[in-house]
C-alpha positions, 0 to 999 in steps of 0.5 A: 435932435441931430445933424451928422455928416460922414464922408465915403469914398464918393460923398459927403453925406449930412442926416437931419434927424429931428429938430437942428437948432440952425446955429449948431448946425451950422457949425456941423456943416463946416465941419464937414466941409472942412474935413472935405477940405482935408480930405480933399484929393482930386476931384469935388467931394459931392454933397447929399443932404439925407432929411427922409427923418427931419422935423425942421422948420428953415425959415427961408433965411435960413434956407439962403445961410446954407446956400451960402456957406455950399457955395463957399466951398465949392471946389471942395464940394463939388456944384452939384447936390442931392436932397433927399426927401420923405414929405411934401412939405420938404420936397417944397423947402429943399426947393426955395434951398435949392433956388438960393443955391442956384445964385451960389452956381450950385444945381440942386436935385431933390429925390425921395430915396437915397438910391435914385440921389446918389447915382444922379450925383455919380452922372448929374443929368436931370432926374 
């Protein structure tokens, strides 16, 4: 039902709740990236996707499209992305997304807590 973004002191955060229409979600993704571009003041923004409350059923081509948009913005965003999930289904979907993201030079890890994701984004070594 919603995809929101927020820039804080450290991260560009996206939070998914419910089932978000792909095109609408892509527009929110792009708005967040545009805001990050305007706010860039040094190092690129690490990206954190919190999909614990997601009900989305993304197809492979949609995941590839999201990865492409992120890949086009590496430099504004860092080449590290964390995804926070709450179920095995979304873990698997996130693994597929990570595969596509790697093609654009983005390293992605999956976590079950926001705190773990934030810690990894601050020091991106294998979890």
